[in-house]
PDB file of N, H, CA, C and O in Angstrom:
ATOM      1  N   MET A   1     -72.862  27.562 -57.545  1.00  0.00           N
ATOM      2  CA  MET A   1     -73.981  26.867 -58.124  1.00  0.00           C
ATOM      3  C   MET A   1     -74.840  27.813 -58.972  1.00  0.00           C
ATOM      4  O   MET A   1     -75.329  27.419 -60.031  1.00  0.00           O
ATOM      5  N   LYS A   2     -75.025  29.046 -58.517  1.00  0.00           N
ATOM      6  H   LYS A   2     -74.628  29.366 -57.656  1.00  0.00           H
ATOM      7  CA  LYS A   2     -75.824  30.004 -59.268  1.00  0.00           C
ATOM      8  C   LYS A   2     -75.175  30.324 -60.609  1.00  0.00           C
ATOM      9  O   LYS A   2     -75.875  30.536 -61.599  1.00  0.00           O
ATOM     10  N   ILE A   3     -73.867  30.361 -60.650  1.00  0.00           N
ATOM     11  H   ILE A   3     -73.299  30.189 -59.845  1.00  0.00           H
ATOM     12  CA  ILE A   3     -73.151  30.644 -61.900  1.00  0.00           C
ATOM     13  C   ILE A   3     -73.388  29.518 -62.899  1.00  0.00           C
ATOM     14  O   ILE A   3     -73.589  29.779 -64.085  1.00  0.00           O
ATOM     15  N   ALA A   4     -73.369  28.275 -62.441  1.00  0.00           N
ATOM     16  H   ALA A   4     -73.206  28.062 -61.477  1.00  0.00           H
ATOM     17  CA  ALA A   4     -73.605  27.131 -63.323  1.00  0.00           C
ATOM     18  C   ALA A   4     -75.006  27.194 -63.904  1.00  0.00           C
ATOM     19  O   ALA A   4     -75.194  26.910 -65.086  1.00  0.00           O
ATOM     20  N   HIS A   5     -75.995  27.561 -63.093  1.00  0.00           N
ATOM     21  H   HIS A   5     -75.842  27.792 -62.132  1.00  0.00           H
ATOM     22  CA  HIS A   5     -77.369  27.689 -63.585  1.00  0.00           C
ATOM     23  C   HIS A   5     -77.475  28.810 -64.613  1.00  0.00           C
ATOM     24  O   HIS A   5     -78.184  28.677 -65.610  1.00  0.00           O
ATOM     25  N   PHE A   6     -76.779  29.903 -64.374  1.00  0.00           N
ATOM     26  H   PHE A   6     -76.203  30.012 -63.564  1.00  0.00           H
ATOM     27  CA  PHE A   6     -76.795  31.027 -65.312  1.00  0.00           C
ATOM     28  C   PHE A   6     -76.238  30.614 -66.670  1.00  0.00           C
ATOM     29  O   PHE A   6     -76.830  30.921 -67.705  1.00  0.00           O
ATOM     30  N   PHE A   7     -75.098  29.917 -66.670  1.00  0.00           N
ATOM     31  H   PHE A   7     -74.617  29.667 -65.829  1.00  0.00           H
ATOM     32  CA  PHE A   7     -74.489  29.504 -67.930  1.00  0.00           C
ATOM     33  C   PHE A   7     -75.347  28.463 -68.647  1.00  0.00           C
ATOM     34  O   PHE A   7     -75.410  28.463 -69.876  1.00  0.00           O
ATOM     35  N   LEU A   8     -76.000  27.589 -67.913  1.00  0.00           N
ATOM     36  H   LEU A   8     -75.949  27.589 -66.914  1.00  0.00           H
ATOM     37  CA  LEU A   8     -76.894  26.615 -68.515  1.00  0.00           C
ATOM     38  C   LEU A   8     -78.087  27.317 -69.164  1.00  0.00           C
ATOM     39  O   LEU A   8     -78.498  26.959 -70.267  1.00  0.00           O
ATOM     40  N   LEU A   9     -78.631  28.304 -68.485  1.00  0.00           N
ATOM     41  H   LEU A   9     -78.297  28.595 -67.589  1.00  0.00           H
ATOM     42  CA  LEU A   9     -79.735  29.087 -69.030  1.00  0.00           C
ATOM     43  C   LEU A   9     -79.298  29.847 -70.282  1.00  0.00           C
ATOM     44  O   LEU A   9     -80.025  29.885 -71.274  1.00  0.00           O
ATOM     45  N   LEU A  10     -78.128  30.441 -70.234  1.00  0.00           N
ATOM     46  H   LEU A  10     -77.537  30.410 -69.427  1.00  0.00           H
ATOM     47  CA  LEU A  10     -77.589  31.177 -71.375  1.00  0.00           C
ATOM     48  C   LEU A  10     -77.365  30.255 -72.570  1.00  0.00           C
ATOM     49  O   LEU A  10     -77.694  30.614 -73.701  1.00  0.00           O
ATOM     50  N   LEU A  11     -76.813  29.083 -72.329  1.00  0.00           N
ATOM     51  H   LEU A  11     -76.546  28.791 -71.410  1.00  0.00           H
ATOM     52  CA  LEU A  11     -76.580  28.109 -73.395  1.00  0.00           C
ATOM     53  C   LEU A  11     -77.907  27.668 -74.013  1.00  0.00           C
ATOM     54  O   LEU A  11     -78.014  27.566 -75.235  1.00  0.00           O
ATOM     55  N   THR A  12     -78.911  27.408 -73.186  1.00  0.00           N
ATOM     56  H   THR A  12     -78.824  27.492 -72.193  1.00  0.00           H
ATOM     57  CA  THR A  12     -80.231  27.022 -73.676  1.00  0.00           C
ATOM     58  C   THR A  12     -80.826  28.115 -74.554  1.00  0.00           C
ATOM     59  O   THR A  12     -81.419  27.825 -75.593  1.00  0.00           O
ATOM     60  N   PHE A  13     -80.673  29.359 -74.145  1.00  0.00           N
ATOM     61  H   PHE A  13     -80.191  29.595 -73.301  1.00  0.00           H
ATOM     62  CA  PHE A  13     -81.185  30.490 -74.920  1.00  0.00           C
ATOM     63  C   PHE A  13     -80.565  30.531 -76.309  1.00  0.00           C
ATOM     64  O   PHE A  13     -81.279  30.693 -77.299  1.00  0.00           O
ATOM     65  N   PHE A  14     -79.245  30.386 -76.396  1.00  0.00           N
ATOM     66  H   PHE A  14     -78.665  30.254 -75.592  1.00  0.00           H
ATOM     67  CA  PHE A  14     -78.579  30.460 -77.696  1.00  0.00           C
ATOM     68  C   PHE A  14     -78.926  29.277 -78.591  1.00  0.00           C
ATOM     69  O   PHE A  14     -79.020  29.434 -79.808  1.00  0.00           O
ATOM     70  N   ILE A  15     -79.116  28.106 -78.012  1.00  0.00           N
ATOM     71  H   ILE A  15     -79.039  27.978 -77.024  1.00  0.00           H
ATOM     72  CA  ILE A  15     -79.523  26.943 -78.807  1.00  0.00           C
ATOM     73  C   ILE A  15     -80.912  27.178 -79.387  1.00  0.00           C
ATOM     74  O   ILE A  15     -81.141  26.908 -80.566  1.00  0.00           O
ATOM     75  N   ASN A  16     -81.845  27.679 -78.576  1.00  0.00           N
ATOM     76  H   ASN A  16     -81.659  27.899 -77.618  1.00  0.00           H
ATOM     77  CA  ASN A  16     -83.195  27.967 -79.059  1.00  0.00           C
ATOM     78  C   ASN A  16     -83.189  29.081 -80.094  1.00  0.00           C
ATOM     79  O   ASN A  16     -83.933  29.011 -81.072  1.00  0.00           O
ATOM     80  N   LEU A  17     -82.381  30.090 -79.906  1.00  0.00           N
ATOM     81  H   LEU A  17     -81.776  30.148 -79.112  1.00  0.00           H
ATOM     82  CA  LEU A  17     -82.293  31.192 -80.864  1.00  0.00           C
ATOM     83  C   LEU A  17     -81.792  30.695 -82.211  1.00  0.00           C
ATOM     84  O   LEU A  17     -82.318  31.096 -83.249  1.00  0.00           O
ATOM     85  N   SER A  18     -80.788  29.833 -82.209  1.00  0.00           N
ATOM     86  H   SER A  18     -80.362  29.508 -81.366  1.00  0.00           H
ATOM     87  CA  SER A  18     -80.262  29.334 -83.481  1.00  0.00           C
ATOM     88  C   SER A  18     -81.301  28.496 -84.211  1.00  0.00           C
ATOM     89  O   SER A  18     -81.343  28.511 -85.441  1.00  0.00           O
ATOM     90  N   GLY A  19     -82.138  27.769 -83.484  1.00  0.00           N
ATOM     91  H   GLY A  19     -82.103  27.758 -82.485  1.00  0.00           H
ATOM     92  CA  GLY A  19     -83.214  27.003 -84.104  1.00  0.00           C
ATOM     93  C   GLY A  19     -84.243  27.897 -84.749  1.00  0.00           C
ATOM     94  O   GLY A  19     -84.753  27.577 -85.823  1.00  0.00           O
ATOM     95  N   LEU A  20     -84.559  29.011 -84.120  1.00  0.00           N
ATOM     96  H   LEU A  20     -84.145  29.271 -83.248  1.00  0.00           H
ATOM     97  CA  LEU A  20     -85.524  29.948 -84.694  1.00  0.00           C
ATOM     98  C   LEU A  20     -84.968  30.604 -85.944  1.00  0.00           C
ATOM     99  O   LEU A  20     -85.691  30.786 -86.923  1.00  0.00           O
ATOM    100  N   LEU A  21     -83.707  30.957 -85.923  1.00  0.00           N
ATOM    101  H   LEU A  21     -83.119  30.810 -85.128  1.00  0.00           H
ATOM    102  CA  LEU A  21     -83.102  31.610 -87.080  1.00  0.00           C
ATOM    103  C   LEU A  21     -83.003  30.664 -88.258  1.00  0.00           C
ATOM    104  O   LEU A  21     -83.053  31.107 -89.405  1.00  0.00           O
ATOM    105  N   ALA A  22     -82.865  29.375 -88.005  1.00  0.00           N
ATOM    106  H   ALA A  22     -82.824  29.015 -87.073  1.00  0.00           H
ATOM    107  CA  ALA A  22     -82.743  28.403 -89.085  1.00  0.00           C
ATOM    108  C   ALA A  22     -84.031  28.273 -89.876  1.00  0.00           C
ATOM    109  O   ALA A  22     -84.006  27.797 -91.011  1.00  0.00           O
ATOM    110  N   GLN A  23     -85.163  28.685 -89.302  1.00  0.00           N
ATOM    111  H   GLN A  23     -85.183  29.072 -88.380  1.00  0.00           H
ATOM    112  CA  GLN A  23     -86.439  28.568 -89.978  1.00  0.00           C
ATOM    113  C   GLN A  23     -86.615  29.616 -91.068  1.00  0.00           C
ATOM    114  O   GLN A  23     -87.435  29.429 -91.966  1.00  0.00           O
ATOM    115  N   GLU A  24     -85.892  30.678 -91.014  1.00  0.00           N
ATOM    116  H   GLU A  24     -85.225  30.830 -90.284  1.00  0.00           H
ATOM    117  CA  GLU A  24     -86.094  31.760 -91.970  1.00  0.00           C
ATOM    118  C   GLU A  24     -85.264  31.539 -93.224  1.00  0.00           C
ATOM    119  O   GLU A  24     -84.118  31.095 -93.159  1.00  0.00           O
ATOM    120  N   ASN A  25     -85.865  31.858 -94.373  1.00  0.00           N
ATOM    121  H   ASN A  25     -86.797  32.218 -94.425  1.00  0.00           H
ATOM    122  CA  ASN A  25     -85.085  31.819 -95.596  1.00  0.00           C
ATOM    123  C   ASN A  25     -84.437  33.189 -95.793  1.00  0.00           C
ATOM    124  O   ASN A  25     -84.508  34.046 -94.912  1.00  0.00           O
ATOM    125  N   GLU A  26     -83.822  33.388 -96.922  1.00  0.00           N
ATOM    126  H   GLU A  26     -83.765  32.692 -97.638  1.00  0.00           H
ATOM    127  CA  GLU A  26     -83.106  34.643 -97.175  1.00  0.00           C
ATOM    128  C   GLU A  26     -84.022  35.859 -97.130  1.00  0.00           C
ATOM    129  O   GLU A  26     -83.579  36.946 -96.760  1.00  0.00           O
ATOM    130  N   ALA A  27     -85.295  35.694 -97.501  1.00  0.00           N
ATOM    131  H   ALA A  27     -85.654  34.811 -97.802  1.00  0.00           H
ATOM    132  CA  ALA A  27     -86.231  36.816 -97.515  1.00  0.00           C
ATOM    133  C   ALA A  27     -86.939  36.984 -96.175  1.00  0.00           C
ATOM    134  O   ALA A  27     -87.772  37.879 -96.031  1.00  0.00           O
ATOM    135  N   GLY A  28     -86.623  36.136 -95.185  1.00  0.00           N
ATOM    136  H   GLY A  28     -85.947  35.409 -95.302  1.00  0.00           H
ATOM    137  CA  GLY A  28     -87.252  36.234 -93.879  1.00  0.00           C
ATOM    138  C   GLY A  28     -88.604  35.552 -93.812  1.00  0.00           C
ATOM    139  O   GLY A  28     -89.408  35.876 -92.938  1.00  0.00           O
ATOM    140  N   CYS A  29     -88.873  34.633 -94.695  1.00  0.00           N
ATOM    141  H   CYS A  29     -88.220  34.369 -95.404  1.00  0.00           H
ATOM    142  CA  CYS A  29     -90.149  33.934 -94.741  1.00  0.00           C
ATOM    143  C   CYS A  29     -90.027  32.606 -94.000  1.00  0.00           C
ATOM    144  O   CYS A  29     -89.128  31.815 -94.285  1.00  0.00           O
ATOM    145  N   LYS A  30     -90.934  32.359 -93.047  1.00  0.00           N
ATOM    146  H   LYS A  30     -91.664  33.002 -92.816  1.00  0.00           H
ATOM    147  CA  LYS A  30     -90.844  31.154 -92.219  1.00  0.00           C
ATOM    148  C   LYS A  30     -91.823  30.070 -92.651  1.00  0.00           C
ATOM    149  O   LYS A  30     -92.939  30.348 -93.089  1.00  0.00           O
ATOM    150  N   VAL A  31     -91.371  28.830 -92.513  1.00  0.00           N
ATOM    151  H   VAL A  31     -90.464  28.604 -92.156  1.00  0.00           H
ATOM    152  CA  VAL A  31     -92.217  27.649 -92.636  1.00  0.00           C
ATOM    153  C   VAL A  31     -92.329  27.095 -91.219  1.00  0.00           C
ATOM    154  O   VAL A  31     -91.315  26.916 -90.545  1.00  0.00           O
ATOM    155  N   LEU A  32     -93.549  26.820 -90.759  1.00  0.00           N
ATOM    156  H   LEU A  32     -94.374  26.965 -91.306  1.00  0.00           H
ATOM    157  CA  LEU A  32     -93.757  26.442 -89.372  1.00  0.00           C
ATOM    158  C   LEU A  32     -93.772  24.937 -89.117  1.00  0.00           C
ATOM    159  O   LEU A  32     -93.691  24.522 -87.961  1.00  0.00           O
ATOM    160  N   GLN A  33     -93.873  24.117 -90.144  1.00  0.00           N
ATOM    161  H   GLN A  33     -93.939  24.454 -91.083  1.00  0.00           H
ATOM    162  CA  GLN A  33     -93.868  22.670 -89.946  1.00  0.00           C
ATOM    163  C   GLN A  33     -92.429  22.200 -89.800  1.00  0.00           C
ATOM    164  O   GLN A  33     -91.612  22.395 -90.700  1.00  0.00           O
ATOM    165  N   ASN A  34     -92.119  21.581 -88.666  1.00  0.00           N
ATOM    166  H   ASN A  34     -92.782  21.422 -87.935  1.00  0.00           H
ATOM    167  CA  ASN A  34     -90.738  21.210 -88.328  1.00  0.00           C
ATOM    168  C   ASN A  34     -90.048  20.373 -89.397  1.00  0.00           C
ATOM    169  O   ASN A  34     -88.862  20.576 -89.657  1.00  0.00           O
ATOM    170  N   THR A  35     -90.753  19.445 -90.020  1.00  0.00           N
ATOM    171  H   THR A  35     -91.716  19.280 -89.809  1.00  0.00           H
ATOM    172  CA  THR A  35     -90.115  18.570 -91.005  1.00  0.00           C
ATOM    173  C   THR A  35     -89.810  19.271 -92.320  1.00  0.00           C
ATOM    174  O   THR A  35     -89.132  18.708 -93.180  1.00  0.00           O
ATOM    175  N   LEU A  36     -90.304  20.495 -92.485  1.00  0.00           N
ATOM    176  H   LEU A  36     -90.855  20.952 -91.787  1.00  0.00           H
ATOM    177  CA  LEU A  36     -90.054  21.258 -93.720  1.00  0.00           C
ATOM    178  C   LEU A  36     -89.134  22.453 -93.489  1.00  0.00           C
ATOM    179  O   LEU A  36     -88.839  23.195 -94.427  1.00  0.00           O
ATOM    180  N   VAL A  37     -88.682  22.646 -92.271  1.00  0.00           N
ATOM    181  H   VAL A  37     -88.921  22.044 -91.509  1.00  0.00           H
ATOM    182  CA  VAL A  37     -87.800  23.775 -91.965  1.00  0.00           C
ATOM    183  C   VAL A  37     -86.448  23.545 -92.625  1.00  0.00           C
ATOM    184  O   VAL A  37     -85.867  22.468 -92.495  1.00  0.00           O
ATOM    185  N   GLY A  38     -85.962  24.520 -93.311  1.00  0.00           N
ATOM    186  H   GLY A  38     -86.435  25.395 -93.417  1.00  0.00           H
ATOM    187  CA  GLY A  38     -84.677  24.447 -94.002  1.00  0.00           C
ATOM    188  C   GLY A  38     -84.613  25.529 -95.046  1.00  0.00           C
ATOM    189  O   GLY A  38     -84.288  26.679 -94.751  1.00  0.00           O
ATOM    190  N   LYS A  39     -84.928  25.148 -96.291  1.00  0.00           N
ATOM    191  H   LYS A  39     -85.192  24.214 -96.531  1.00  0.00           H
ATOM    192  CA  LYS A  39     -84.909  26.104 -97.398  1.00  0.00           C
ATOM    193  C   LYS A  39     -86.333  26.287 -97.918  1.00  0.00           C
ATOM    194  O   LYS A  39     -87.043  25.308 -98.148  1.00  0.00           O
ATOM    195  N   TYR A  40     -86.746  27.535 -98.101  1.00  0.00           N
ATOM    196  H   TYR A  40     -86.169  28.330 -97.914  1.00  0.00           H
ATOM    197  CA  TYR A  40     -88.059  27.832 -98.660  1.00  0.00           C
ATOM    198  C   TYR A  40     -87.908  28.847 -99.774  1.00  0.00           C
ATOM    199  O   TYR A  40     -87.220  29.857 -99.625  1.00  0.00           O
ATOM    200  N   THR A  41     -88.561  28.567-100.895  1.00  0.00           N
ATOM    201  H   THR A  41     -89.120  27.747-101.017  1.00  0.00           H
ATOM    202  CA  THR A  41     -88.658  29.536-101.984  1.00  0.00           C
ATOM    203  C   THR A  41     -90.121  29.623-102.363  1.00  0.00           C
ATOM    204  O   THR A  41     -90.790  28.604-102.531  1.00  0.00           O
ATOM    205  N   GLY A  42     -90.612  30.832-102.495  1.00  0.00           N
ATOM    206  H   GLY A  42     -90.069  31.660-102.358  1.00  0.00           H
ATOM    207  CA  GLY A  42     -91.995  31.006-102.896  1.00  0.00           C
ATOM    208  C   GLY A  42     -92.594  32.273-102.323  1.00  0.00           C
ATOM    209  O   GLY A  42     -91.890  33.173-101.866  1.00  0.00           O
ATOM    210  N   GLU A  43     -93.919  32.316-102.360  1.00  0.00           N
ATOM    211  H   GLU A  43     -94.492  31.585-102.730  1.00  0.00           H
ATOM    212  CA  GLU A  43     -94.651  33.488-101.917  1.00  0.00           C
ATOM    213  C   GLU A  43     -94.666  33.586-100.400  1.00  0.00           C
ATOM    214  O   GLU A  43     -94.599  32.582 -99.690  1.00  0.00           O
ATOM    215  N   CYS A  44     -94.757  34.831 -99.920  1.00  0.00           N
ATOM    216  H   CYS A  44     -94.811  35.647-100.496  1.00  0.00           H
ATOM    217  CA  CYS A  44     -94.659  35.091 -98.494  1.00  0.00           C
ATOM    218  C   CYS A  44     -95.651  36.186 -98.116  1.00  0.00           C
ATOM    219  O   CYS A  44     -95.877  37.121 -98.883  1.00  0.00           O
ATOM    220  N   LYS A  45     -96.242  36.063 -96.928  1.00  0.00           N
ATOM    221  H   LYS A  45     -96.058  35.304 -96.304  1.00  0.00           H
ATOM    222  CA  LYS A  45     -97.160  37.080 -96.438  1.00  0.00           C
ATOM    223  C   LYS A  45     -96.950  37.234 -94.932  1.00  0.00           C
ATOM    224  O   LYS A  45     -97.052  36.264 -94.181  1.00  0.00           O
ATOM    225  N   LYS A  46     -96.660  38.439 -94.505  1.00  0.00           N
ATOM    226  H   LYS A  46     -96.578  39.228 -95.114  1.00  0.00           H
ATOM    227  CA  LYS A  46     -96.432  38.747 -93.092  1.00  0.00           C
ATOM    228  C   LYS A  46     -95.363  37.847 -92.460  1.00  0.00           C
ATOM    229  O   LYS A  46     -95.485  37.435 -91.307  1.00  0.00           O
ATOM    230  N   GLY A  47     -94.323  37.555 -93.233  1.00  0.00           N
ATOM    231  H   GLY A  47     -94.224  37.890 -94.170  1.00  0.00           H
ATOM    232  CA  GLY A  47     -93.199  36.776 -92.723  1.00  0.00           C
ATOM    233  C   GLY A  47     -93.395  35.277 -92.711  1.00  0.00           C
ATOM    234  O   GLY A  47     -92.525  34.548 -92.234  1.00  0.00           O
ATOM    235  N   LEU A  48     -94.529  34.791 -93.229  1.00  0.00           N
ATOM    236  H   LEU A  48     -95.236  35.383 -93.616  1.00  0.00           H
ATOM    237  CA  LEU A  48     -94.803  33.356 -93.267  1.00  0.00           C
ATOM    238  C   LEU A  48     -95.026  32.902 -94.703  1.00  0.00           C
ATOM    239  O   LEU A  48     -95.513  33.661 -95.540  1.00  0.00           O
ATOM    240  N   ALA A  49     -94.659  31.643 -94.977  1.00  0.00           N
ATOM    241  H   ALA A  49     -94.262  31.027 -94.297  1.00  0.00           H
ATOM    242  CA  ALA A  49     -94.926  31.058 -96.286  1.00  0.00           C
ATOM    243  C   ALA A  49     -96.422  31.122 -96.548  1.00  0.00           C
ATOM    244  O   ALA A  49     -97.218  30.664 -95.729  1.00  0.00           O
ATOM    245  N   ASP A  50     -96.808  31.690 -97.686  1.00  0.00           N
ATOM    246  H   ASP A  50     -96.161  32.062 -98.351  1.00  0.00           H
ATOM    247  CA  ASP A  50     -98.228  31.859 -97.990  1.00  0.00           C
ATOM    248  C   ASP A  50     -98.382  31.985 -99.500  1.00  0.00           C
ATOM    249  O   ASP A  50     -97.888  32.939-100.101  1.00  0.00           O
ATOM    250  N   GLY A  51     -99.063  31.027-100.108  1.00  0.00           N
ATOM    251  H   GLY A  51     -99.464  30.252 -99.620  1.00  0.00           H
ATOM    252  CA  GLY A  51     -99.202  30.980-101.559  1.00  0.00           C
ATOM    253  C   GLY A  51     -98.437  29.786-102.098  1.00  0.00           C
ATOM    254  O   GLY A  51     -98.223  28.807-101.383  1.00  0.00           O
ATOM    255  N   LYS A  52     -98.027  29.862-103.348  1.00  0.00           N
ATOM    256  H   LYS A  52     -98.201  30.657-103.928  1.00  0.00           H
ATOM    257  CA  LYS A  52     -97.273  28.764-103.962  1.00  0.00           C
ATOM    258  C   LYS A  52     -95.826  28.818-103.511  1.00  0.00           C
ATOM    259  O   LYS A  52     -95.218  29.888-103.465  1.00  0.00           O
ATOM    260  N   GLY A  53     -95.272  27.641-103.173  1.00  0.00           N
ATOM    261  H   GLY A  53     -95.766  26.772-103.211  1.00  0.00           H
ATOM    262  CA  GLY A  53     -93.882  27.605-102.756  1.00  0.00           C
ATOM    263  C   GLY A  53     -93.333  26.198-102.652  1.00  0.00           C
ATOM    264  O   GLY A  53     -94.029  25.212-102.894  1.00  0.00           O
ATOM    265  N   GLU A  54     -92.059  26.135-102.284  1.00  0.00           N
ATOM    266  H   GLU A  54     -91.494  26.936-102.088  1.00  0.00           H
ATOM    267  CA  GLU A  54     -91.363  24.866-102.122  1.00  0.00           C
ATOM    268  C   GLU A  54     -90.526  24.939-100.848  1.00  0.00           C
ATOM    269  O   GLU A  54     -89.749  25.873-100.652  1.00  0.00           O
ATOM    270  N   ALA A  55     -90.700  23.938 -99.988  1.00  0.00           N
ATOM    271  H   ALA A  55     -91.332  23.180-100.148  1.00  0.00           H
ATOM    272  CA  ALA A  55     -89.935  23.866 -98.747  1.00  0.00           C
ATOM    273  C   ALA A  55     -89.157  22.553 -98.722  1.00  0.00           C
ATOM    274  O   ALA A  55     -89.690  21.485 -99.020  1.00  0.00           O
ATOM    275  N   ILE A  56     -87.886  22.667 -98.357  1.00  0.00           N
ATOM    276  H   ILE A  56     -87.453  23.535 -98.114  1.00  0.00           H
ATOM    277  CA  ILE A  56     -87.033  21.489 -98.282  1.00  0.00           C
ATOM    278  C   ILE A  56     -86.372  21.480 -96.909  1.00  0.00           C
ATOM    279  O   ILE A  56     -85.613  22.384 -96.558  1.00  0.00           O
ATOM    280  N   GLY A  57     -86.673  20.451 -96.152  1.00  0.00           N
ATOM    281  H   GLY A  57     -87.289  19.716 -96.436  1.00  0.00           H
ATOM    282  CA  GLY A  57     -86.077  20.230 -94.838  1.00  0.00           C
ATOM    283  C   GLY A  57     -85.815  18.744 -94.718  1.00  0.00           C
ATOM    284  O   GLY A  57     -85.186  18.146 -95.591  1.00  0.00           O
ATOM    285  N   GLN A  58     -86.293  18.147 -93.642  1.00  0.00           N
ATOM    286  H   GLN A  58     -86.803  18.633 -92.932  1.00  0.00           H
ATOM    287  CA  GLN A  58     -86.235  16.691 -93.512  1.00  0.00           C
ATOM    288  C   GLN A  58     -87.098  16.064 -94.615  1.00  0.00           C
ATOM    289  O   GLN A  58     -86.747  15.021 -95.167  1.00  0.00           O
ATOM    290  N   HIS A  59     -88.231  16.708 -94.932  1.00  0.00           N
ATOM    291  H   HIS A  59     -88.516  17.556 -94.485  1.00  0.00           H
ATOM    292  CA  HIS A  59     -89.089  16.313 -96.040  1.00  0.00           C
ATOM    293  C   HIS A  59     -89.077  17.405 -97.102  1.00  0.00           C
ATOM    294  O   HIS A  59     -88.514  18.479 -96.891  1.00  0.00           O
ATOM    295  N   HIS A  60     -89.696  17.130 -98.233  1.00  0.00           N
ATOM    296  H   HIS A  60     -90.154  16.258 -98.405  1.00  0.00           H
ATOM    297  CA  HIS A  60     -89.745  18.065 -99.364  1.00  0.00           C
ATOM    298  C   HIS A  60     -91.211  18.239 -99.753  1.00  0.00           C
ATOM    299  O   HIS A  60     -91.915  17.254 -99.975  1.00  0.00           O
ATOM    300  N   TYR A  61     -91.673  19.490 -99.836  1.00  0.00           N
ATOM    301  H   TYR A  61     -91.101  20.290 -99.655  1.00  0.00           H
ATOM    302  CA  TYR A  61     -93.063  19.772-100.199  1.00  0.00           C
ATOM    303  C   TYR A  61     -93.097  20.904-101.208  1.00  0.00           C
ATOM    304  O   TYR A  61     -92.467  21.945-101.022  1.00  0.00           O
ATOM    305  N   THR A  62     -93.849  20.683-102.285  1.00  0.00           N
ATOM    306  H   THR A  62     -94.362  19.837-102.436  1.00  0.00           H
ATOM    307  CA  THR A  62     -94.092  21.714-103.289  1.00  0.00           C
ATOM    308  C   THR A  62     -95.597  21.855-103.424  1.00  0.00           C
ATOM    309  O   THR A  62     -96.298  20.880-103.695  1.00  0.00           O
ATOM    310  N   GLY A  63     -96.094  23.073-103.233  1.00  0.00           N
ATOM    311  H   GLY A  63     -95.525  23.865-103.013  1.00  0.00           H
ATOM    312  CA  GLY A  63     -97.526  23.293-103.344  1.00  0.00           C
ATOM    313  C   GLY A  63     -97.952  24.567-102.645  1.00  0.00           C
ATOM    314  O   GLY A  63     -97.195  25.535-102.561  1.00  0.00           O
ATOM    315  N   SER A  64     -99.168  24.552-102.148  1.00  0.00           N
ATOM    316  H   SER A  64     -99.783  23.766-102.216  1.00  0.00           H
ATOM    317  CA  SER A  64     -99.747  25.730-101.513  1.00  0.00           C
ATOM    318  C   SER A  64     -99.436  25.781-100.023  1.00  0.00           C
ATOM    319  O   SER A  64     -99.416  24.758 -99.339  1.00  0.00           O
ATOM    320  N   PHE A  65     -99.193  26.992 -99.540  1.00  0.00           N
ATOM    321  H   PHE A  65     -99.209  27.823-100.096  1.00  0.00           H
ATOM    322  CA  PHE A  65     -98.964  27.252 -98.123  1.00  0.00           C
ATOM    323  C   PHE A  65     -99.958  28.306 -97.646  1.00  0.00           C
ATOM    324  O   PHE A  65    -100.400  29.152 -98.422  1.00  0.00           O
ATOM    325  N   LYS A  66    -100.297  28.245 -96.379  1.00  0.00           N
ATOM    326  H   LYS A  66     -99.938  27.557 -95.748  1.00  0.00           H
ATOM    327  CA  LYS A  66    -101.123  29.280 -95.766  1.00  0.00           C
ATOM    328  C   LYS A  66    -100.644  29.453 -94.322  1.00  0.00           C
ATOM    329  O   LYS A  66    -100.597  28.501 -93.543  1.00  0.00           O
ATOM    330  N   LYS A  67    -100.295  30.691 -93.993  1.00  0.00           N
ATOM    331  H   LYS A  67    -100.333  31.464 -94.625  1.00  0.00           H
ATOM    332  CA  LYS A  67     -99.823  31.033 -92.646  1.00  0.00           C
ATOM    333  C   LYS A  67     -98.674  30.128 -92.186  1.00  0.00           C
ATOM    334  O   LYS A  67     -98.620  29.722 -91.026  1.00  0.00           O
ATOM    335  N   GLY A  68     -97.753  29.818 -93.117  1.00  0.00           N
ATOM    336  H   GLY A  68     -97.798  30.148 -94.059  1.00  0.00           H
ATOM    337  CA  GLY A  68     -96.556  29.075 -92.778  1.00  0.00           C
ATOM    338  C   GLY A  68     -96.687  27.570 -92.819  1.00  0.00           C
ATOM    339  O   GLY A  68     -95.715  26.863 -92.554  1.00  0.00           O
ATOM    340  N   LEU A  69     -97.873  27.056 -93.145  1.00  0.00           N
ATOM    341  H   LEU A  69     -98.663  27.631 -93.360  1.00  0.00           H
ATOM    342  CA  LEU A  69     -98.102  25.610 -93.156  1.00  0.00           C
ATOM    343  C   LEU A  69     -98.590  25.141 -94.515  1.00  0.00           C
ATOM    344  O   LEU A  69     -99.254  25.894 -95.226  1.00  0.00           O
ATOM    345  N   PRO A  70     -98.262  23.877 -94.895  1.00  0.00           N
ATOM    346  CA  PRO A  70     -98.801  23.332 -96.133  1.00  0.00           C
ATOM    347  C   PRO A  70    -100.330  23.380 -96.081  1.00  0.00           C
ATOM    348  O   PRO A  70    -100.939  23.098 -95.049  1.00  0.00           O
ATOM    349  N   ASN A  71    -100.938  23.746 -97.219  1.00  0.00           N
ATOM    350  H   ASN A  71    -100.444  23.975 -98.057  1.00  0.00           H
ATOM    351  CA  ASN A  71    -102.400  23.888 -97.228  1.00  0.00           C
ATOM    352  C   ASN A  71    -102.905  23.678 -98.650  1.00  0.00           C
ATOM    353  O   ASN A  71    -102.447  24.340 -99.581  1.00  0.00           O
ATOM    354  N   GLY A  72    -103.844  22.763 -98.813  1.00  0.00           N
ATOM    355  H   GLY A  72    -104.216  22.225 -98.057  1.00  0.00           H
ATOM    356  CA  GLY A  72    -104.421  22.547-100.132  1.00  0.00           C
ATOM    357  C   GLY A  72    -103.638  21.537-100.927  1.00  0.00           C
ATOM    358  O   GLY A  72    -103.182  20.524-100.396  1.00  0.00           O
ATOM    359  N   LYS A  73    -103.486  21.818-102.204  1.00  0.00           N
ATOM    360  H   LYS A  73    -103.857  22.641-102.635  1.00  0.00           H
ATOM    361  CA  LYS A  73    -102.830  20.865-103.108  1.00  0.00           C
ATOM    362  C   LYS A  73    -101.319  20.997-103.017  1.00  0.00           C
ATOM    363  O   LYS A  73    -100.773  22.097-102.934  1.00  0.00           O
ATOM    364  N   GLY A  74    -100.665  19.854-103.035  1.00  0.00           N
ATOM    365  H   GLY A  74    -101.109  18.961-103.102  1.00  0.00           H
ATOM    366  CA  GLY A  74     -99.210  19.824-103.029  1.00  0.00           C
ATOM    367  C   GLY A  74     -98.692  18.405-102.939  1.00  0.00           C
ATOM    368  O   GLY A  74     -99.439  17.476-102.632  1.00  0.00           O
ATOM    369  N   ILE A  75     -97.412  18.244-103.210  1.00  0.00           N
ATOM    370  H   ILE A  75     -96.805  18.998-103.459  1.00  0.00           H
ATOM    371  CA  ILE A  75     -96.776  16.937-103.121  1.00  0.00           C
ATOM    372  C   ILE A  75     -95.488  17.048-102.321  1.00  0.00           C
ATOM    373  O   ILE A  75     -94.793  16.050-102.128  1.00  0.00           O
TER     374      ILE A  75
END
């Protein structure tokens, strides 16, 4: 039984890790809003989307970002 719990825990860890890695674009810049996680191009600060950019995930947003989140003007 302990072995089954270990493998379940290990599987959960790898699933969560893959979700975190999917948030990063090629430059290592993250978008924190779940519906915009996917592809990001634009300005980056301290590893987060910050400034003008475009994020495409479940939704599509072009505009200003601050600390990884849409902020200010954008569509």
